[in-house]
N, C-alpha and C positions, 0 to 999 in steps of 0.2 A: 771487559766484564769486571764487575766488582773483586775485591780480592778476599771482601768480607762484610757480615751485617752487622748491623747496629740498630738499637730500636730505641725509642724515648719513652715508653709507654711501658709499661707491668706486664708482664708475660701472661697472656692467655691460653690455656691449652686446647681449646677444640678445635679439632683438625676441620670438620666440615660445617658448613652451614646449618643450623638448624631451622624449621619452619618459623619458628616465630622471628628470627634474625632475617630472613629473606622477604617476610612482612614486613619488618620495620626499614629494610634497606630502601634507600630510594631508587625511582626509577632512572635509568641512563637521560638524561638529555639531550636528544636530538639536536645537532647544530643548526643556527638561521643561516640560510644562504644571502651573502650581502649582496648579491647579484635580483634574485628574484623574491627575498625577502620570505620565502616560504622553508617550513621545516618537515624534512620528508626523508623515507628511507632511502631515497636516491645518493649515490658515490658521490661523496663530499671530498675534497682536499683542504688545508689548512697552508695558509703563507708562511715558513717561517718568523717572518717580519714582523706579520702581524698580531693583534691580540688575540686570546684565544677566544673572545665572545664578540669579537667582530669578521674573523680573519677566513671564515670557512666559507665556500662557494661548491655548488654541484658542478661535476663534471660537466656534464651538459649544459649546465648555462654559461661555463665558459666559454665552451666549442659554440654554441651559438652566436655568443657574444662577439668572438675569434670572427669566424665566418663571415659575420654581417661587417664587421669592421675591415676585413680585407676585401671585400667584394667592394664597398665605397671607394677604398682607398685604391685599388685597384683601376677603378671605371677614373677616377680621377688622375691617376699616376698617365693613362692614356691620351689624356686629351695637353702634355704636356711637351713643350716646344726641344724637339730634338737638340742633344750635345754632340758634338763633333772630336773636340780634342781629348786626346787617351786620360789625363790627367783627369777632368771636369767629367769623363764616364765612368774613373774607379769611384770616384765621389758619390756621383749619382747610384753606382752599384751598392755602396755599403748602407745608405741611406733606404734604398728601395729594399733592401735584404732584413733592415732592422723595421721597417715596417709592416712586412708578414711577419717576421719572428713575436714581435712583443705581444701583439695581443693573445697568442699564443704561450708564451712563456713568461712571463710577466706579471705578475700581479696588478691587477687593477687599481685595487685602492693603494696600495704604497710605493706601487713600480718597481719594486726589488724580483729580481729574476727567483722563481722557483728553483727547487734543490731538489736532488735524491730521487725516489720514486715517483714524484711527483711531476718533476723536468719529463723523467723517461716515460710516464703516461701521457701525459699534454703533447711531448713531440710525437709520439707514437697517432695521437689523433689526428694533430696535423699532417702528416703525413698519408693517413686514410682518407684524409677530405680531398688530399689533392692528388692521390694516386692513379687517380683513372683519366687525369688530363694526360696523361703520356710524360715521357722523357724530356721531350722537345719544348715543355710548358716551363718557363720559368719558376713559379710558384712550387710545382712539383719537384724541382734542383733544389729550392733554398729548403723545403719542407726536408727533403732526405739528408742534408749537409747539417741540419736543425738533429734529425733523429739519430745520427751517426753522432754526433758530438754527446748528445747527452748520455748513449748507453755507452761509450767510453767514458766517459766522466764517471758513470756512476755505475761502474764495476767493480770496485774496490781496490784495496789496497792489493791483496794477493789471490785475485781470481783474474782469470783470462779467457778470453771469448776470441773463436773464430768469424763469428756471426759479422761484425760489423765488416770485418776487410772484406768479407765476400759480398757483402749485400753492396761496398762500394763500388766492390769490380764488375756485381753485377749492373747495377746503374749505369755504370761507364758504358760498358757495352751495350745498352737501349740506347744512351744519350748517341753513342757515335751509329748508331743503326737506324734509329728513326729518325727520318727526315721531311714528315707529314703529320703534323697535329696543331691545334689549336695552338693559336696565341704565339706561331714559330718564329714572326720577324721581333717579338723581344726578345726572346731567345737569342737569337743573331747578333743583337746589338750589344748582348751582355757574352757574347759566346767565350771571348780570351779569357774575363773573371771567373764566368763558370767553370771553363779547364781548370783553372788555378783553385780555385776551390775544389775540384774533384781530387787531383794532386793533394793537396793539403791534407783533405778528408784520409785520402790512404794512407800518407805519413802517420796520422793519428791513429786512424784502424790498427796501421802494422804494432804498433805498440801494445796493442791489446794481446797480441797472437801469442800462445805460450810460450815460455822460454825454451832454446833447445838445450840438451844434455850434454856435457864434454865426455868426448871420447876418453877410455879409462888407458893409461898408460900401459906397454906391454910389460914391464917392470912392475908393476902394481902388485903388494901382496899383503893382505890381513896384520895387520902390526900388531894381531894380540898371539894368533897362531903360527902365523909367517907362511902360511897358505895361497895359492893364489889361483886356486880350484875352488870349486863351490863347496861348503860344507856338505856332512853326510846328509843334512835335510833337502839338500839342493838347492840353499841361498846364496846366490853368486856375491860377489864383494859390491858394496855400496861405500860412497862419500858424498854427504849432503850437509856438510861441514863447510869450513873457511880454510882448510890445506887445501894444498896447491902441490902441482908435481905429481908424485908418486905414494904421496905421503897422506895418511888419512884413512887409506881405505880399508874396510872391516866387513865380517860378515856378523848379523844382526844378534844369532844366536850368542856369538862371542861377547860380544858387546853387553846383552844380558847376563851372561855370566859374570863378565867381569865386573858389572854393576852392582848384581845382586853381592858378590864378595864383598864389594866397596861399603854395601850396605850392613852387613854383618858385621865387617868390623869395626864399622862406627857404632853399632848397638852394644857391642862387647868393652868400648869404652865408655859407654855412659852408663853401663853397668859397674863398671869400676868406680865411680862417682866423678865424674867429669859434669864439669856445670854447663849449661849452655842456654841461652834463649829458647823459646817455642821457632821462632822465625829463622835463626840460624841452624836449628836442627833440622827444619823441614830443608833448608836450604842442603843442607851437607846429604841429604837422602835423595832430594831429587835432582842434583847436579850432574850427580852418574848418568842417570836416565836421560839426562835430557840436551848435555853438552860434552862435545868432544873434550878431551885429557890433554888432547897435543895445542889446538887453538884459541880452549876456552870458550869457543862460539858455539851455538844453539845447534843442534839438528834441524833438518827441515823438511820438508815433504810426506811422502808416504812411510819414509823411514821412519820419521818422528813419530808420527799417532802409531805406527805398528809397535816401537819401541816403549811408549806410553801402553799401551794394550799391556801388553808381555810384563811392565809393569805391575799395573795392578792384576793382572792375572795370580802373578807373584804372594802377592799376599791381600788377596780377596775374602779365601779362607778364614784368616787370623780373626780373632776376636775386633769388635767395631772400633773399641777407642784404643788401640794396639797404632802406635804411631808411624809404622810402615805403611799401614793401610790409609790409614788416611791421607795422607801425604800422595801415595799413589793414587788415591781417588782425586784430589786438588788438581794432579800434574794432569791425568788425564783427560779431565775437563777441558784444563788451559789450552792443552795442545790439540784439543779436537778442534777448538773454539778458532786458534791460530793459522790451523791447517784446513779450515773451513769443510769439517766434515761435521756436518751438522745435525744429520740424525742421527750418527751414532752418538754422538755428544747428548741429544738430548734421551736416548734412549739410555744409557747410562746414567743418569741423572735421574731419570724415573724410578729407575729399578732401585736407586739407592736412596731417593725420598721415603719411597713404599715401607722399605725396611728400616728407617728411620721412625715411619709412623707405627710402624708394627710392633716395636720394640717401648714406644711410648703409650701405646694401647695396651700392650701386656702392663707396662709399670701400673697404670692408672689402675687398671683391673686387680691384678694378682699382687702388686705391691714387688715384683721382682722381674729381670728379663729371664728368659730362656739358657741356659746353661752353653757356655760356649759362644756365646755373643758379648760378652762384657767381660774386661779384664779385672781380678782384685772382685768377683763376684761375691765372695764371703765378706764384705764390708762395704754394701752398697749405702751410696748416700743419695736416697728416692731424688729429693731436691733437687742436688747439684745433679746429678744426672738427667732429669726433668731439663734442666736448663741448659744442659751442655746441647742435649737432643732439640732442643726448640731451639737454639742457635743454629746447629749444624741444618736442621730443616729451613730457617731462615736462610740461610747461604747460600744453599743447594739452592732452592727455588729462584734466587736472586741468579744464579749463572743460569737457570733452565730459561726464566726470562730474557738473557741475554743471551741465549742461543736462539730464541721464537723470534727475536728484534734483528740479529742478524741475518737470518732466515727469509724475512720479511713478512713473517706469520703475526701481524700486530695484535689481533684479535687474542690469538693466543695468550701472546704476552701479555695483555692487558688482564686476562683470565685467571694469570699467576700472580699479578699485582693486585687483582681482588683477594686470593686467598691468603696472602700476607697480610691484606689489612686485616682480613676475619680474624687471622691469630694474633692480631695487637700491634704488629706494626707496621709503623708510623712514618718513619723516617729509618735512613740509610747511609752508610757513607762509603767513599770507595779507597778507603785504607781501614787496616786493624788498627790505626793510630788515630785516633780521630783527631789530636791534638796539634799532630804534624803539619807543616805550611803543606803540603800536597795532597792533603785530602778535602773533596767535595762532599756536602751533606746534599742529598735529593728525599723530597718529602714524595711517599705514596701517590698522594692523590695528585700533584702536579703531573706526575709521568702519566695518569690512568685521563689525564686531561691534555697529552701531550706539550705541555708547555717545556721548551727549549733550553736549554743553556745558551747566555749569549755567548755570542763566537768571542768578546772582551772578557769575560771571564772565564773561557774556557783556554786564552791565550796567558790567561794569570794563571791558573792552576797548572799549565804545562809547563811553564817555564819555573813554577816551584817544585813541579814533580821532576822534572830532569835534575834541577838541582840537589834534590835531596838523592834520586838515584844513584848520581857520577860520585856522590859523596860515599854510597853504600855499597856500589858496586865496582867505581872508577869509568873513565872519561870513555872506555873504549866497550863498553855493556852493550850487548844487543837491544835491549832496551830501551837505554836513551836514542839508539838510532829510531829508532820506530816513534817514540815521542817527538823528536827533533822535526821528524818527517810529518808527525801531524800537525805539531806547531804551525809550519809551514802552511799544510791547508788553511788553519784557524787565521793564520796574518792574512790570507789572502781573502777570508771570509768578511774580515774589519775592514777591506780593503787599502789593507799596506802590500798589493801585491808585488811591490818590486822588493820589498821585504822578503816576500813570502816563498819567490823565486828564486833570490839570492840562496838563501837557508838553504832550500831543496837543494841546488847545484853545491853546497858544503855537506851535506848528508849522503852524496852521491860521491863526493871527493874521500869521506871517512866509511863508507862504505867500501871504496875501491880497498882502501889502504889498509881498513880492518880484516875484512873478509874477504879480498880478491875480486878481480874483474869481472869472473864469471862467477861467483858466488849468485843462487837464487835470489836473493835481497837486494844485491848490487843492481842485477837485469831490472828487476822490478823496480826500483829506485828511479834509475836509468830511463827505462822506458813510461814510464809516470811524468817524471820531469818533462822529457822531450815531448809527451804528449799537450803539457800545460804550457809549454814556450810555443809550442803550433799553436794552439786555440789561443793564445795571448795576442800572437802573430794576425791570427785571423780575423779576431773580434775587433783589435784596436789599431792594427796597421805599424805599430811600434815593435819596434825589436825587443827580444824580451833580454832583460842584462842576466848577465854571468857573473859567479865569485871569482872566474881566472877569466883572461882575456886569450887564452893560449888553448888551443886546439892541440892534440898530440896527432901526426898520424896516421891512420886509418888505412891501413893496406890488406887486410884480410879480402878475399872473395871466393864463389862460387862456381865450379867448373859445369861448363854447359857441353857434353859430348853424348855421341849416337852411341860410345860403346857403355853399358850398361855399366862396369864395374868404376867407370871413372868420372859417370853422371852424376852430379850434385857435392862431389868430393871438394873439402874444403881447401884452400891454399893460402899461401902469404907471398906476395909480392914482394919481389926483394931490388928491380931496377928494372931499365930499357933495356933491351940488345942497343950495340954500338949503330945501327942502322935503324933504330926506330921503330921498326917493323912488329917485336913481339917483346912480352914479358917476361923476365925469367924467375919461374916461382919456387916457392918449395911446398910440396903436400904436408900437411898436419899432420895428417895419417899415413904412415907407410903403405905402399902397395905392391902386394906381391909382384915379383917381377919385372919391375917398374924404376926405374933410379929416381930419387926421392926430389932432385930439380931438374926442372926440364924447362923449354921455351915455350909458351901459348902468345897466340894473338888475340888482342886486347876484343875482339866480338864473340870469344868463348869463354869471357869472364865476366861474372857480375857482384859488382862491386857492393858494399854495403853501406849502411845511412854512416853519413858524416865523413864521408872517404874527400877528401880536398882533389879539387879539379881544376884544370885549366880550360875555358870553354874555346869555340874556333875564334872568337871575337878579344880572344885575350883576356878574358875576365876571371877573377879566382872566383870557385864558387862549392859549394857543398850538395853529397847527393842526396836528395831527400827518399826517392823511391824509384824500384823497376819495374817497368810494364812488360809481361814477359810475351804477351802477343803484337805489341810494336816494335820490341827490342829497344825501346828508348828508355834513356834515363831522364828524372826530374830533378834538376840541377835550382837548388837557391843562392844565385850570386851576391856576394859579398854587399851588404848593405840595402839588397831589396826584398821586398814581402814576397815578387810574383815568383811563379815555378818556371824557369824555362828547360823546353825538352831538346834534346840530344840522344844520337845515335852512341851505339858503344865505343865505333872508332873513331868519332867526333872528339871525343875527350881525352884531355893529356892527365896520367895520375899524376899526381904531384907527392914526392915520398917526406915532404918537411911539416914542421907542427906550423900554425895557422895561427897569427893574433890579429882576432878578431877587431880589437880597436884601431888598431892600423892600420889593415886592411894589406897585410902583406904578410911573407913569408919569412919565419924564425931560422 
């Protein structure tokens, strides 16, 4: 979301498009489909790599073209000679999969993959066409795999979903139960490869599941009021920062009072003549409401946006141009976007824009603003106030456009851009300091025409922005982690896949060090990174690069028990008993009337992702997923891309770190 607005034209005050302007406005030009060469109102998509003038295609044209190519290629494939050896069969399966996927998911003009909502839409069409053929048709299987990957890839960094995991689980059941369907002989031929892809898709979908919350330690108490019980309003202790152990817990009302007092103290210092830039003042006022004073990291989730709402309510009745009020509205907009509270953000921005336009109307009509709406009302500079209101109107409209874009409502976002154009805004930049290296200039006209920022230009801007933020906030600032992670994704768009994946692992390492391993952002980065490496392995058959070859031991597990109070409890495995029949484990959360350390048979424990194990064939591997129905683990042996399945008691848990380069325990 841009942090400020700039325009290169003179200010034009009209708020609504007049009849003359409507008549003079050019009619929107419908894109011409490169497949059928027709221009109509059918839904169309644009390839991000093609030129705006010739990259549009109707959805129905892409679907019809892909169907025809699939049918032709499949008929030709059925006449091919059978291949028996395993290696050749694996190569043939990958070629067959690409043959079916490419007409649906790649642009027919430039050969580049579609991305974002376009990829999801076409993957859904791919699945809808083949789902009627049943789970034993290989084309249905490949369509499901494509759909799962497309939805997982395009959930976004801060969003989670249970749907991909539920869908692949349901599909797995359909495949195993349905033994009679058309083309079953082709399915049987590639049965092993399909089972491996199902296991890999389950692993990818698993990373999109919402993160689990860490249980509160019994000794935790509010660091402000020192109480360990809910406050008088019924608000319980919460912690969404990077603090660890029993520190960092607080009541939201205690934090709100603490932040308000900090703001009051700062304003008193300002009144004594302390000089400070506008950016520094805004930071001093917003930080107590958005960052933990102990770990200096941002609050996250529901706690973050509730605190931002309290901040805005605290000062909303103040005059419009009072510094604390303005900072609170900007903070509220930013936090709503970061926490994906799009509807609330849109509502708050519309309310603020309406207030601004009411004041502008009064200023133009009466030459003054109603009492209480503006500080220093006795000495009004009408032209200066009009300019500030126009700039604020532009800024909040850009914020509103950002919310609509994030929500996927492109038409409403374009309506806001057209309104900005009527107001006289032609360009805007991504920083309040257009002279700095980390600023980008955008044209309203280009945005209306959906001209994308090239990945190379985005990489250059991200690197400059990281350099600027490091100098301003220090190398451990949360904003830098976000920019580095976005940079890794941009690098992968420029085909620097290896460099992008390595940077992702570096960000995960930095987040673990700075925020802690259980912080929501660390979990988010880690899940997305592992999903990327799984997808990289599925698509290329190569091992994804690591920034470090050493994988630490993973010994956490979940208990399976018929006793309701014990079932699902998390434990930490310590070692095997001397006879090797049971595992000695510690409960992570104390259980009443139960010893903390107990002995548990291995078949009553479910170990998590990346747990290092030894298979019956003395191979070292890592757990990828666990099937609750068959009670089997999916294990990826070191150096192989294919999954292998084993029962719980067939694997030996290894309590040592693993060097993936040497293929040996450390």
